[in-house]
C-alpha positions as CSV (number, residue, x, y, z in Angstrom):
1,X,-61.7,136.3,179.1
2,X,-58.9,136.8,176.4
3,X,-55.9,134.9,177.5
4,X,-53.2,137.2,176.0
5,X,-50.2,136.5,178.9
6,X,-47.4,137.8,176.7
7,X,-49.0,140.1,174.3
8,X,-51.5,142.0,176.0
9,X,-50.7,145.2,178.0
10,X,-53.6,146.7,179.2
11,X,-51.9,150.0,181.3
12,X,-49.7,150.7,178.2
13,X,-52.8,150.1,175.9
14,X,-55.1,152.2,178.0
15,X,-52.6,155.1,178.7
16,X,-51.6,155.5,175.0
17,X,-55.1,155.3,173.6
18,X,-55.8,158.1,176.3
19,X,-52.7,160.1,175.0
20,X,-54.2,159.9,171.3
21,X,-57.7,160.9,172.5
22,X,-56.6,163.9,174.4
23,X,-53.8,164.7,171.8
24,X,-51.2,164.6,174.4
25,X,-48.5,162.5,172.7
26,X,-45.5,164.0,174.4
27,X,-45.3,161.4,177.2
28,X,-45.4,158.5,174.5
29,X,-41.8,157.7,174.9
30,X,-42.7,156.1,178.2
31,X,-44.5,153.0,176.4
32,X,-41.1,152.3,175.0
33,X,-39.9,152.1,171.0
34,X,-42.1,152.0,168.3
35,X,-43.9,148.8,168.5
36,X,-47.7,147.1,168.6
37,X,-50.4,147.7,171.4
38,X,-53.1,145.0,171.7
39,X,-56.3,146.8,173.1
40,X,-59.3,144.5,174.5
41,X,-62.3,145.4,172.5
42,X,-64.3,143.3,174.4
43,X,-63.7,145.4,177.3
44,X,-64.1,142.5,179.9
45,X,-60.4,142.1,181.0
46,X,-59.5,145.7,182.2
47,X,-61.9,148.3,180.8
48,X,-59.4,149.4,178.5
49,X,-61.2,149.5,175.2
50,X,-60.2,152.5,173.4
51,X,-62.1,155.5,173.7
52,X,-63.6,157.3,170.5
53,X,-61.2,159.9,169.1
54,X,-62.0,163.5,168.5
55,X,-64.1,164.4,165.4
56,X,-64.3,164.8,162.5
57,X,-62.8,161.1,161.5
58,X,-61.8,159.5,164.5
59,X,-58.7,157.9,162.9
60,X,-55.5,157.6,164.6
61,X,-53.3,160.7,164.0
62,X,-50.5,160.3,161.4
63,X,-47.9,161.0,163.8
64,X,-49.2,158.4,166.7
65,X,-46.2,156.1,166.7
66,X,-47.9,153.0,167.6
67,X,-49.7,150.1,165.7
68,X,-52.9,149.5,167.6
69,X,-54.6,146.1,167.2
70,X,-58.0,145.8,168.6
71,X,-58.6,142.1,170.0
72,X,-61.9,140.4,170.4
73,X,-62.9,137.0,170.8
74,X,-66.5,137.0,169.4
75,X,-66.1,140.2,166.8
76,X,-68.3,142.3,169.1
77,X,-69.5,145.2,167.7
78,X,-67.0,147.6,169.4
79,X,-65.4,150.2,167.5
80,X,-62.4,149.5,165.5
81,X,-62.2,152.8,164.2
82,X,-59.4,153.9,166.5
83,X,-57.4,150.6,165.6
84,X,-54.9,149.8,162.9
85,X,-55.9,146.2,162.7
86,X,-58.8,144.1,164.0
87,X,-58.2,140.5,165.1
88,X,-60.9,138.1,166.4
89,X,-60.8,134.3,166.9
90,X,-64.5,134.2,165.7
91,X,-64.6,132.0,162.6
92,X,-66.0,133.9,159.4
93,X,-66.2,137.3,161.0
94,X,-67.1,140.0,158.6
95,X,-65.2,143.1,157.5
96,X,-63.1,144.9,159.1
97,X,-62.0,141.6,161.1
98,X,-59.2,139.4,160.5
99,X,-60.0,135.9,161.8
100,X,-56.9,133.8,163.2
101,X,-56.7,130.8,165.1
102,X,-54.6,132.2,168.1
103,X,-54.8,135.9,168.9
104,X,-51.5,135.7,171.2
105,X,-49.5,134.2,168.4
106,X,-51.0,136.6,165.9
107,X,-50.0,139.8,168.0
108,X,-46.5,138.1,168.5
109,X,-46.4,137.7,164.7
110,X,-47.2,141.4,164.2
111,X,-44.6,142.6,166.8
112,X,-42.0,140.6,165.4
113,X,-42.5,142.0,161.9
114,X,-42.6,145.6,163.4
115,X,-39.3,145.0,165.1
116,X,-37.9,143.7,162.2
117,X,-38.8,146.7,160.0
118,X,-40.0,149.4,162.3
119,X,-39.9,152.6,159.9
120,X,-41.5,150.6,156.9
121,X,-44.3,149.2,159.3
122,X,-45.2,152.5,160.8
123,X,-45.1,154.2,157.4
124,X,-47.3,151.6,156.0
125,X,-49.8,152.2,159.0
126,X,-50.0,155.9,158.3
127,X,-50.7,155.2,154.8
128,X,-53.5,153.2,155.3
129,X,-54.9,155.3,158.0
130,X,-56.1,157.1,155.1
131,X,-58.6,154.7,154.6
132,X,-58.8,154.5,150.9
133,X,-61.5,156.7,150.7
134,X,-60.1,159.8,148.9
135,X,-59.2,160.1,145.3
136,X,-56.9,157.4,144.2
137,X,-54.8,160.2,142.9
138,X,-54.0,161.3,146.5
139,X,-53.2,158.0,147.9
140,X,-51.0,157.2,145.0
141,X,-49.0,160.2,145.3
142,X,-48.8,159.7,149.0
143,X,-47.6,156.1,148.5
144,X,-44.8,157.2,146.1
145,X,-43.3,159.6,148.6
146,X,-43.3,157.4,151.0
147,X,-41.9,154.5,148.8
148,X,-39.2,156.6,147.7
149,X,-38.3,157.9,150.7
150,X,-37.9,154.4,152.4
151,X,-35.6,153.4,149.6
152,X,-33.0,155.6,151.5
153,X,-33.8,153.9,154.7
154,X,-31.5,151.7,156.5
155,X,-33.6,148.5,156.2
156,X,-34.0,148.5,152.5
157,X,-30.1,149.3,152.2
158,X,-29.4,146.5,154.2
159,X,-31.6,144.1,152.5
160,X,-30.2,145.4,149.0
161,X,-26.6,145.0,150.3
162,X,-27.3,141.4,151.3
163,X,-28.6,140.5,147.7
164,X,-25.9,138.7,145.7
165,X,-25.1,140.4,142.4
166,X,-26.5,138.8,139.3
167,X,-25.7,139.8,135.5
168,X,-28.3,141.6,134.0
169,X,-31.0,139.7,132.1
170,X,-31.5,140.2,128.4
171,X,-34.5,142.4,127.5
172,X,-37.9,140.5,127.0
173,X,-38.4,141.3,123.2
174,X,-42.2,141.9,123.8
175,X,-42.9,141.9,127.7
176,X,-46.4,143.0,127.2
177,X,-48.6,141.3,124.1
178,X,-51.6,143.3,123.2
179,X,-54.3,142.1,120.7
180,X,-57.7,143.5,119.4
181,X,-60.4,141.2,119.1
182,X,-63.6,143.2,117.9
183,X,-64.4,145.4,121.1
184,X,-62.1,143.4,123.4
185,X,-58.4,144.6,124.2
186,X,-56.6,141.3,125.3
187,X,-53.6,142.5,127.3
188,X,-51.1,139.8,128.4
189,X,-48.1,140.0,130.6
190,X,-45.4,138.1,128.8
191,X,-42.1,137.5,131.0
192,X,-43.0,133.9,132.0
193,X,-39.4,132.9,132.5
194,X,-39.4,135.3,135.5
195,X,-43.2,134.5,136.5
196,X,-43.8,138.0,134.9
197,X,-41.8,140.0,137.4
198,X,-43.0,143.8,136.9
199,X,-40.0,145.5,135.4
200,X,-39.9,149.3,133.7
201,X,-40.3,147.3,130.1
202,X,-43.5,145.7,131.3
203,X,-44.7,148.7,133.3
204,X,-44.6,150.8,129.9
205,X,-46.1,148.2,128.0
206,X,-48.9,147.9,130.3
207,X,-49.6,151.8,130.4
208,X,-49.3,152.0,126.3
209,X,-52.0,149.2,126.4
210,X,-54.2,151.2,129.0
211,X,-53.6,154.3,127.2
212,X,-55.1,152.7,124.3
213,X,-58.4,151.3,126.1
214,X,-58.8,154.8,127.7
215,X,-58.7,156.8,124.3
216,X,-60.5,154.4,122.3
217,X,-64.3,154.3,123.3
218,X,-65.0,151.4,120.7
219,X,-62.7,149.1,123.2
220,X,-65.5,147.8,125.6
221,X,-63.7,145.1,127.4
222,X,-60.0,144.8,128.9
223,X,-59.0,141.1,129.5
224,X,-55.5,141.3,131.8
225,X,-53.5,138.0,132.1
226,X,-50.2,136.7,132.5
227,X,-48.3,133.9,130.7
228,X,-46.6,131.0,132.6
229,X,-46.8,129.6,136.2
230,X,-47.9,133.2,137.8
231,X,-49.7,136.0,136.7
232,X,-46.9,138.4,138.4
233,X,-44.3,137.7,140.8
234,X,-44.0,141.3,141.8
235,X,-41.4,144.1,141.1
236,X,-38.4,142.7,139.1
237,X,-35.8,142.6,142.1
238,X,-33.1,143.3,139.6
239,X,-34.4,146.9,139.2
240,X,-34.8,147.3,142.9
241,X,-32.7,150.3,144.2
242,X,-31.7,151.3,140.9
243,X,-33.2,155.1,140.8
244,X,-30.4,157.5,141.5
245,X,-32.2,159.3,144.1
246,X,-35.5,159.4,146.0
247,X,-36.9,162.5,144.2
248,X,-36.4,161.1,140.7
249,X,-37.7,157.8,142.0
250,X,-40.8,159.6,143.1
251,X,-41.1,161.5,139.6
252,X,-40.9,158.3,137.8
253,X,-43.5,156.5,140.0
254,X,-46.0,159.2,139.5
255,X,-45.4,159.8,136.0
256,X,-45.2,156.2,135.1
257,X,-48.2,154.7,137.1
258,X,-49.9,151.5,135.6
259,X,-52.4,151.6,138.8
260,X,-53.4,155.0,137.8
261,X,-54.0,154.0,134.2
262,X,-55.9,151.0,135.4
263,X,-58.1,153.3,137.5
264,X,-58.9,155.3,134.7
265,X,-60.4,152.4,132.7
266,X,-61.5,150.0,135.6
267,X,-65.0,149.5,134.5
268,X,-63.7,148.0,131.3
269,X,-60.8,145.6,133.1
270,X,-61.2,142.1,134.2
271,X,-58.0,140.6,135.6
272,X,-57.4,137.0,135.5
273,X,-54.7,136.1,138.0
274,X,-53.2,132.8,138.9
275,X,-50.1,131.4,140.8
276,X,-48.3,133.3,143.2
277,X,-49.5,137.0,143.0
278,X,-47.0,138.7,144.8
279,X,-46.7,142.6,145.4
280,X,-47.8,144.2,142.2
281,X,-49.3,141.0,141.2
282,X,-52.1,141.8,143.4
283,X,-51.9,145.5,143.7
284,X,-52.2,146.3,140.1
285,X,-55.2,143.9,139.4
286,X,-57.0,145.3,142.8
287,X,-57.8,148.4,140.6
288,X,-59.6,146.4,138.0
289,X,-63.4,146.3,137.9
290,X,-63.6,142.6,138.2
291,X,-60.7,140.1,139.4
292,X,-60.9,136.4,138.8
293,X,-58.4,134.0,140.3
294,X,-57.7,130.5,139.5
295,X,-58.0,128.0,142.1
296,X,-54.8,127.5,144.0
297,X,-53.8,131.2,143.6
298,X,-52.1,133.0,146.5
299,X,-51.7,136.6,147.2
300,X,-49.0,138.4,149.4
301,X,-47.3,141.9,149.9
302,X,-43.9,141.3,151.1
303,X,-42.6,144.9,150.8
304,X,-42.5,145.8,154.5
305,X,-40.3,143.0,155.0
306,X,-37.6,144.7,152.6
307,X,-38.0,148.0,154.6
308,X,-40.5,149.5,152.0
309,X,-44.2,149.9,151.4
310,X,-46.7,148.4,148.5
311,X,-45.3,150.5,145.7
312,X,-47.5,149.5,142.6
313,X,-50.2,151.4,144.3
314,X,-51.5,148.8,146.8
315,X,-52.4,151.3,149.7
316,X,-54.7,152.8,147.1
317,X,-56.3,149.8,145.4
318,X,-56.6,147.0,148.1
319,X,-58.2,149.2,151.0
320,X,-60.9,150.0,148.5
321,X,-61.6,146.3,148.1
322,X,-61.3,145.0,151.7
323,X,-60.8,148.2,154.0
324,X,-57.6,149.3,155.9
325,X,-57.7,146.9,158.7
326,X,-57.4,143.9,156.4
327,X,-54.9,145.7,154.2
328,X,-52.7,146.5,157.2
329,X,-52.7,143.0,158.2
330,X,-51.7,142.0,155.0
331,X,-49.0,144.6,154.5
332,X,-47.4,144.3,157.9
333,X,-47.2,140.3,158.3
334,X,-46.5,139.7,154.8
335,X,-49.2,136.9,155.3
336,X,-50.2,134.6,152.2
337,X,-53.9,134.9,151.6
338,X,-55.5,132.2,149.8
339,X,-58.2,132.5,147.0
340,X,-60.9,131.4,149.2
341,X,-60.2,134.1,151.9
342,X,-59.5,136.6,149.4
343,X,-62.7,136.1,147.9
344,X,-64.6,136.3,151.2
345,X,-63.0,139.3,151.9
346,X,-63.6,141.1,148.7
347,X,-60.4,141.0,147.3
348,X,-61.3,138.6,144.3
349,X,-64.7,138.8,142.6
350,X,-64.7,135.2,141.6
351,X,-62.6,132.0,141.5
352,X,-62.9,130.3,138.1
353,X,-61.2,128.2,135.6
354,X,-57.7,129.2,134.8
């Protein structure tokens, strides 16, 4: 029996899932504001295991305003297709399960994250319901629209307003180093003083190197690295919110996408990552054909906490490696994922020497 005294809502969960299954969402407000519904996938407490949704895909409809968490003590072989996240306390459970020590605490953590940033949390869940199964171009397009729209939202504007003003940093002379060695192209992020924060100049330098790798068939291998204490600490916060409007932001993101170019030559690319790889620091490497992390590497997606969604291609690249359920856990909670866990999940291909 699952003991979730403060997190388990069998009546609301069962009614919500029935509403989804029948397509009748007009009464969803009776369950309260946007939040997290925990559903017992073992079906032993209340018989409220979620029904299969109508064909063809069975995924939650994009307009469904709840984030549904399937819960199982034993990672039972119940369907998880109707859930955004699948939690279990069974150690070593395989995809799509996220193993946690305390199921109730994990659900409360999710609820707190959703309550703090409801719009971004739901949009992230909606993006990930696509499953990362279509063309990467489609996922990148949808992610860009969502990210650009949320930049005008209340949570991000409040986060931006709370940041202390800082004088702009002088530009780095060579934010990306590119060196050709026979049939290898060595590409190195070169802003170690800011842990290779991903700014416009770094993006453009990376794209230039990747365009060379795509155009030149004699380039057989691309080795992507970062100088300094971390491969990449994520987007440069000094550039956050600098786009004049959401439409311009979307056009820039879709026309200057490092993730898209990585996807075009993924089979050639090995990304060597280390340190704290935050946001773009794991979203971009996840496009590579092979990702090798140094021991002690930690991975995190913090954007929902800022009122945004992953914006460097994470909703396209990460689900293709670890599935949408584990991706949603990372995105909604901002949890730090250790290198061994990332390796077990498939987000990394190896842990090696730095």
